[in-house]
Structures are given as C-alpha cells and as structure tokens.
N, C-alpha and C positions, 0 to 999 in steps of 0.2 A: 755824615756830611762827606761829600764827597770833594775830592782834592786834584788838581791840575793834574800833578806829575804820576795818576797812577792810572792802570787800563781797567775797565770794568764791565762786564760781560751782560746783555738783557736779553732778556727770554724773547720769545714771539709774543706769549701772554702779557707780558708788560708794555707791548711795543703796540698791540692791539690795545690796551687800556688806555693809553698815551692817547692814540689816535680817536678813540672813543671822550676821553676829555676834552679835547681839542673838538670833537663834532658838539658836543655839549654845551661848551664854551660860544660856540658859532652860534646856535640855536638861541640863546639865552641874548647875544649881544646883538644878532637881527631881528629879535623880538622888541629888545630897549630901543635898538633906531627905530621900528615903525614906530614905536610907540611917544617916542617925541618929537617924531617928524624930522627926523634929517635929511632923508631922501636917498642915503648914501647906501650903497649896497655891498654891507659888509660881509656878507657870506663867501664874496667872491677873493675877498682877503684870506679868509680861513681857508678856502677849498686850495687856492695855491699854498700855505701851509702846509697843509696835508700832503701835498702832494711832494714839496721839498723834502718833506720827512720820509715817504716813502723812497725817494731818490737817493737820496745819502746813503752814502760808503760807512758813517756810523753803524746803519742797522744790516750790511751786507751779513750775507749766512758764511755761519763757521760750520762746516763739518769735524768734529774734533778726530774722529776715526783720522780722517784723510789728514788734519794736521800733523796728527804725532808719525803720519809716514811718510809723509810727501815735503815737509817742509823743515826748512832749517831754522834754529831760534832767530839766526840774523834775517829770516825773510820773515817771521811774524813779528821782529822788531820795526822791521823796517816798512811794515805796513800799520802797524799803528804809530809811527811816526816815533818810535823810541829810539834812544841812542846810546854805546856804551858809554861809562864816563871812564876818564882819565886820569891817571894818578900823577904825580909830579914827574916821573919821567916821560909821559909822554903813551904808555903803556896803558892797553886793556886789562 
C-alpha cells in the first residue's frame, strides 16, 4: 500500500506499463461509447491524460550518479517536497 509521507521511485518500464494501461482503457472506453452511441469523443480525454502524465514532474528523470555527486540532502528533500521535522526546541 502506498503512503502519503513516503517517497517512491518508479522505473521507466513501470511508467510505460502505466501508459499502456491508459491506452487500453482509452480503446475500451471508446469502443463502448461508440457501441452505445453517445457521440462523445472520449479518446480525446485519454490523450489529455497521457499528455499530463508525460509532462508530470513526478516522472522526471533522476540520474543517481549525479545525485550522489552534485546534490545535497536538502536539495533532494526540497525537490520531492519533504521537510525536516523539528523537535520541541525548534531544532532540526
């Protein structure tokens, strides 16, 4: 199960599978819309979804060799939206 306060790494292979699943769902939804005669071009909605997934910062490329040599922990935490917790004295 995924948790909101955790960071996860997703491989390119998994992103491609996600996109393939969206494309399959687009095809099925389009066939169903044509079958029942709604006249609604649902495929365009799925194309927008695929474009948004591809543009998402969530799937930006990370080169771990560069990360270990060029970025501080603070840089990485800021990039993924994490913050240090503070103790009662306000210290990190």
